[in-house]
Structure formats: structure tokens, C-alpha cells
C-alpha positions in Angstrom: -20.6 10.4 -14.8 -19.4 7.6 -12.6 -21.1 4.3 -12.5 -22.3 4.9 -9.0 -23.7 8.4 -9.9 -25.4 6.9 -12.9 -27.0 4.3 -10.7 -28.0 7.0 -8.3 -29.7 8.9 -11.1 -31.6 5.8 -12.1 -32.5 5.2 -8.5 -33.7 8.8 -8.1 -35.9 8.5 -11.2 -37.3 5.2 -9.9 -38.1 6.8 -6.5 -39.9 9.6 -8.2 -42.0 7.2 -10.3 -42.7 5.1 -7.2 -43.7 8.1 -5.1 -46.3 9.2 -7.7 -48.1 5.8 -7.2 -47.4 5.4 -3.5 -48.2 8.9 -2.3 -45.2 10.0 -0.3 -45.4 10.7 3.4 -46.5 14.1 4.6 -49.0 15.6 2.0 -51.4 17.8 3.7 -52.1 16.5 7.1 -50.5 17.5 10.3 -47.9 15.2 12.0 -49.0 13.6 15.3 -47.6 15.7 18.1 -44.8 13.8 19.8 -45.2 13.2 23.5 -43.4 15.9 25.4 -42.8 18.0 22.3 -44.2 21.3 21.1 -46.9 21.3 18.4 -45.7 20.8 14.8 -44.7 23.8 12.8 -47.5 25.7 11.0 -45.1 26.0 8.1 -45.6 22.3 7.2 -47.0 22.6 3.7 -50.5 21.5 3.0 -49.3 19.7 -0.1 -47.6 17.0 2.0 -49.1 13.5 2.2 -52.7 14.4 1.5 -53.6 10.8 0.7 -51.0 9.0 2.8 -52.5 7.4 5.9 -49.6 5.0 6.6 -48.4 6.9 9.6 -51.8 7.9 11.2 -51.1 6.0 14.4 -47.4 7.0 14.7 -46.4 8.7 17.9 -43.0 9.6 19.1 -41.5 10.7 22.5 -38.5 12.9 21.9 -37.8 13.2 25.7 -36.0 9.9 25.8 -33.7 8.0 23.4 -35.7 4.8 24.3 -38.4 3.6 21.9 -40.6 2.4 24.8 -42.8 5.5 24.8 -43.0 5.8 21.0 -44.8 4.0 18.2 -43.0 4.2 14.9 -44.2 2.2 11.9 -41.7 1.1 9.2 -43.0 0.8 5.7 -41.3 -1.3 3.0 -38.2 0.4 1.7 -37.4 1.3 -1.8 -33.9 0.3 -2.9 -31.4 0.1 -5.8 -28.2 -1.9 -5.8 -24.9 -0.9 -7.5 -23.0 -4.1 -8.2 -20.3 -2.6 -10.4 -17.5 -2.5 -7.9 -14.9 -5.3 -7.7 -15.0 -6.0 -4.0 -18.3 -4.7 -2.7 -21.9 -3.8 -3.5 -23.6 -0.5 -2.7 -27.3 -0.6 -1.8 -29.1 2.7 -1.5 -32.5 2.5 0.2 -35.1 5.0 1.2 -36.6 4.0 4.6 -39.3 5.6 6.6 -41.2 5.2 9.8 -42.7 8.6 10.6 -44.4 11.4 8.7 -42.5 13.4 6.1 -39.1 12.0 7.1 -37.9 9.5 4.5 -34.1 9.0 4.9 -31.5 7.6 2.6 -29.8 4.5 4.0 -26.6 3.1 2.5 -25.7 -0.6 3.0 -22.2 -1.5 1.7 -21.4 -5.2 1.6 -18.2 -7.0 0.9 -18.5 -9.5 -1.9 -17.8 -13.2 -1.1 -18.6 -12.8 2.6 -21.6 -14.6 4.0 -23.4 -12.6 6.7 -20.6 -10.1 7.4 -20.4 -8.2 10.7 -21.9 -4.7 10.6 -20.6 -1.2 11.4 -23.0 1.7 11.5 -21.6 5.2 10.6 -23.2 8.4 11.8 -21.2 11.6 11.3 -22.0 15.0 12.8 -24.2 17.8 11.7 -24.1 19.3 9.1 -22.6 16.4 7.1 -24.9 14.8 4.5 -24.5 11.5 2.7 -21.6 12.5 0.4 -19.1 10.3 2.2 -21.1 7.2 1.7 -20.9 7.8 -2.1 -17.1 8.1 -2.1 -15.4 5.0 -3.6 -12.4 5.4 -1.4 -14.6 5.3 1.7 -16.6 2.5 0.4 -13.5 0.4 -0.3 -12.0 1.2 3.1 -15.0 0.2 5.2 -15.6 -3.1 3.3 -12.1 -4.4 2.4 -11.7 -6.3 5.6 -14.9 -8.2 5.3 -17.2 -5.9 7.2 -20.5 -4.4 6.1 -21.0 -0.7 6.5 -24.3 1.1 7.0 -24.6 4.9 6.9 -27.3 7.5 7.2 -27.6 11.1 8.6 -29.2 12.5 11.6 -32.6 14.3 11.8 -32.8 17.9 10.4 -29.6 17.2 8.5 -28.8 17.3 4.8 -31.6 15.8 2.8 -33.7 15.3 6.0 -34.0 19.1 6.5 -37.0 20.4 4.6 -40.4 21.9 5.0 -39.3 23.9 8.0 -38.9 27.7 8.6 -35.2 28.6 8.4 -35.3 29.6 12.1 -35.8 25.9 13.0 -32.6 23.9 12.6 -30.5 21.2 14.3 -29.6 23.3 17.3 -32.8 25.2 17.8 -34.7 21.9 17.8 -32.0 19.9 19.7 -34.3 17.6 21.6 -36.0 16.6 18.4 -32.7 16.3 16.4 -31.1 14.0 19.0 -34.2 12.2 20.2 -35.4 11.3 16.6 -31.9 10.2 15.6 -31.5 7.9 18.6 -34.8 6.3 17.6 -33.5 6.1 14.0 -30.5 4.1 15.1 -32.7 1.5 16.7 -35.1 1.4 13.8 -32.2 0.8 11.4 -30.9 -2.0 13.6 -34.4 -3.6 13.5 -34.5 -3.3 9.7 -31.0 -4.8 9.3 -31.9 -7.7 11.6 -34.9 -8.5 9.4 -32.8 -8.6 6.3 -31.1 -11.9 7.3 -27.9 -11.3 5.3 -25.8 -9.6 8.1 -24.3 -10.9 11.3 -26.3 -9.0 13.8 -24.4 -10.6 16.7 -21.5 -8.4 15.8 -22.7 -4.8 15.4 -20.5 -1.8 15.9 -21.0 1.9 15.6 -18.6 4.7 14.7 -20.0 8.1 15.4 -18.5 11.6 15.3 -19.5 15.0 16.7 -23.3 15.3 17.2 -23.5 11.8 15.7 -21.3 10.7 18.6 -23.8 12.2 21.0 -26.6 10.2 19.3 -24.5 7.1 19.4 -24.1 7.5 23.2 -27.9 7.9 23.6 -28.7 4.9 21.4 -26.2 2.6 23.1 -27.5 3.6 26.5 -30.9 2.1 25.6 -30.1 -0.6 23.0 -27.7 -3.5 23.8 -27.5 -4.5 20.1 -24.6 -2.1 19.6 -21.9 -4.4 20.8 -19.0 -2.0 20.1 -19.2 1.8 20.2 -16.5 4.1 19.0 -17.1 7.9 19.4 -15.0 10.9 18.3 -15.5 14.3 19.8 -19.1 14.0 21.1 -21.1 17.1 21.8 -22.6 17.5 25.3 -22.8 19.2 28.7 -25.4 21.5 27.1 -25.3 24.4 29.5 -21.6 24.9 28.9 -21.7 23.9 25.2 -24.5 26.4 24.4 -22.9 29.2 26.4 -19.4 28.9 25.0 -19.1 26.8 21.9 -18.0 28.8 18.8 -20.4 26.7 16.7 -23.4 28.4 18.3 -24.4 31.5 16.2 -24.0 34.6 18.4 -27.3 36.0 17.4 -29.1 32.9 18.6 -27.0 32.0 21.7 -29.3 33.8 24.1 -32.1 31.5 23.1 -30.1 28.4 23.9 -29.1 29.3 27.4 -32.6 30.0 28.5 -33.8 27.6 31.3 -36.7 26.4 29.2 -34.4 25.4 26.3 -31.8 23.7 28.6 -34.6 21.9 30.4 -35.7 20.2 27.1 -32.0 19.6 26.2 -31.4 17.8 29.5 -33.5 14.9 28.3 -30.9 14.2 25.6 -27.8 15.1 27.7 -24.9 12.7 26.8 -23.3 13.4 30.2 -26.3 11.8 31.8 -26.5 8.8 29.4 -22.8 8.0 29.2 -22.7 5.9 32.4 -25.6 3.8 31.0 -23.9 2.7 27.8 -24.5 -1.0 27.1 -21.9 -1.6 24.5 -19.5 -4.3 25.6 -16.6 -2.3 24.3 -16.5 1.5 24.3 -13.8 3.8 22.9 -13.8 7.6 23.5 -11.6 9.5 21.0 -10.9 13.1 21.7 -9.2 15.5 19.2 -8.0 17.9 21.9 -7.5 20.8 19.4 -11.1 20.5 18.1 -13.0 23.6 19.4 -16.7 23.0 18.8 -16.9 21.3 22.2 -15.4 23.6 24.8 -12.6 22.2 27.1 -14.8 22.2 30.2 -17.5 20.3 28.4 -14.9 17.8 27.1 -13.7 17.2 30.6 -17.2 16.6 31.9 -18.0 14.2 29.2 -14.8 12.2 29.8 -15.5 12.1 33.5 -19.0 10.5 32.9 -17.8 7.4 30.9 -18.4 3.9 32.3 -15.5 1.9 33.8 -13.4 0.1 31.2 -13.6 2.8 28.5 -10.7 3.1 26.2 -9.4 6.6 25.6 -7.5 8.0 22.7 -6.3 11.6 22.6 -5.0 13.6 19.6 -3.2 16.7 20.7 -2.5 18.2 17.2 -4.1 18.2 13.8 -1.0 16.5 12.2 -1.2 13.7 14.9 -4.9 13.3 14.1 -4.4 13.2 10.4 -1.7 10.7 10.6 -4.1 8.2 12.2 -7.2 9.0 10.1 -5.8 9.7 6.6 -5.6 6.0 5.6 -9.3 5.1 5.8 -10.9 8.2 7.3 -12.5 6.3 10.3 -9.5 4.5 11.9 -11.1 1.0 11.8 -8.5 -1.3 13.3 -9.8 -1.1 16.9 -13.4 -1.5 15.9 -12.8 -4.4 13.7 -10.6 -6.2 16.3 -13.3 -5.8 19.0 -16.0 -7.0 16.7 -14.0 -10.1 15.8 -13.6 -10.8 19.5 -17.3 -10.7 20.2 -18.5 -14.3 20.9 -21.2 -15.8 18.8 -24.4 -16.2 20.9 -24.3 -20.0 20.7 -20.7 -20.1 21.7 -21.3 -17.7 24.6 -24.1 -20.0 25.9 -21.9 -23.1 25.7 -19.1 -21.3 27.4 -21.3 -20.2 30.2 -22.7 -23.7 30.7 -19.2 -25.2 30.9 -18.2 -22.6 33.5 -21.2 -23.7 35.7 -20.0 -27.3 35.7 
């Protein structure tokens, strides 16, 4: 067993002991109904959170990526740190701000760097947290002096539980994307409160459905200074009607007007022009088929002025770029280094006014 997995085992045991005394979220009481959402599933087990009243006043509006209409309540996280690596540390936390939805958050920090810049990583459904446990990935994302923060989207991996099998990421698309966009902002707030990271230089790399979430989050939160997306999903009427990722026996449900009306609230095509990141890159693996060609074209046409485009026409061309560190970090790291410190920006603006 690797040192990291050994640490993970210890952490799992510690979390289990802690949950016995803390009473985990979700035992027995219904979740508050989010604004604009359907009622919670009757399949939510009664055994969840019988004695947990921490989230009684939590409400959430899935109809917008903005947090303005929601009230989420973060509770103190549980964490364990793996300090056995030569160049970086791995901190694994369990964070939570709503009922029955604790999520694992990985914070990888380079050693010897005081308050490193931060890059968030959000990969697409159905990818779980395995990549954040990979030493090659850990080394790649921290070796240049940057911190890396990773988690997974709602209804994905370890966050998919206590639901009937008919309810999953696509069938609950508004929930999946709306919750996850909120999660990005809650994670940023948590990271800012830590005080050990340079939150004036925050980037986000996101792929697939994670890229759609990154777009939504950046449109409502200016703290993401640099955004790099790869193959975002979107243009839901086209995507649901023609994407090979959609199960054929379910497709009819996803092209109904009522489903598409809910999905329209989290439509990346509509939110793309509102992105607030100071630097934005749109990467498109042209050969990737989950997002149909017509939808790709509509997404590209919606980007704000000044967007950087990168196209990969073939799998070998794509692999040649991504094989070294799996996330093609050079552009992101360069743009984060170029972001001015807030104090410097204020001084520069004052000088220009003279």
C-alpha cells in the first residue's frame, strides 16, 4: 500500500470515528426544497441525519449559478495531511454546506512556497477523485510553485448516493450544474479563509461537464482570474437530441419542453458572454464526439471578445500536448503570473490618473 493510500485509510477511519460523534448530515429529515426545484426524492433514507440540525436554515436556488438567492452554511471541515512527498503536501478534506452532500476536497501545495497561486481542477462526469490521488498528477500540478485544488461535481462519484438509479447527472441536469457552480464559489470562500494561498491569482481548469460548470461559475464570480475550459457541454436542445452520450432509452425525456426549460437556466451558451475571468481560453478537441458539432459551433460563437482558442484535430495531436502533465498547464501558469497584485494594480491606476 502506498504512503498516500495508507494516509487515506487513516483519514477514512478518522472520518468514520468523527461522524459517530458529530452525527453526519442527512439522517432522517427531508432536505429543504431548493427554490425553483422539484421536491426532494422520497427515496432519501430516513436514517440520514436524524440528529443533525446544522443545515436546517439552508436553502438553495438551482435556477441560477449565482449564490445570491441561496443560503448555504459551511461547517468546519475534517482534514488529514500527507507530508511524505518530497516537493508537495496533499491535504484531503471533507467539506459540507448542505444536507447529505459532504464532498472530498484535495488541496495540493508545493513545499517552500509561501502563499502560492491557486488552480482549481474540475473534470467532467463521471470522473471521480482518482486523478487527485495520482502522484504523477500531484507532482505535475505543483512542481512550478502552484497550489492545486480538486473536487468533483454534484451527483458524481462519491457524491452520488441515496438516490433512485433513475436519477443521475443528466436526468437532474439543473441540480447537477447549479449545485456545482455554487460549490465552486463555496470552495473559493473556504480557500480565502485559510490564509495560506494567494487568492489574488486564482485559475480554473475544467473539462467536459466540468467546463460547463466553470463557465457558469466564472460568469457570476470574478475571483476566478483565469479560466481554461476543454470541450464544454452545452446548447442543451442540440446536445440532448444528438449527443451519443445520452442513453437512447432516456433521450425522449431530455428533449421534452419541460426538461429543456429547466436546463435553460444553466445553459453555458447563455452564460458564456458574461464570463468575468480576465483571461479565458477555450480548448476544443474537434474529434471528441460527446458534444455534437453543431453544439460546439454554437458554444464557440458565444464566447466573449478576447478569448483564446486552441483546436486539436486528431487524437495524436491532442495526446502530444496533454501527455506531459495531463492538463497542459503552461498557458494557465503564464497568465496567472501576469495577474497584477491588487496593491500594485491600485498604484498603477493612481499613476495613470496623474
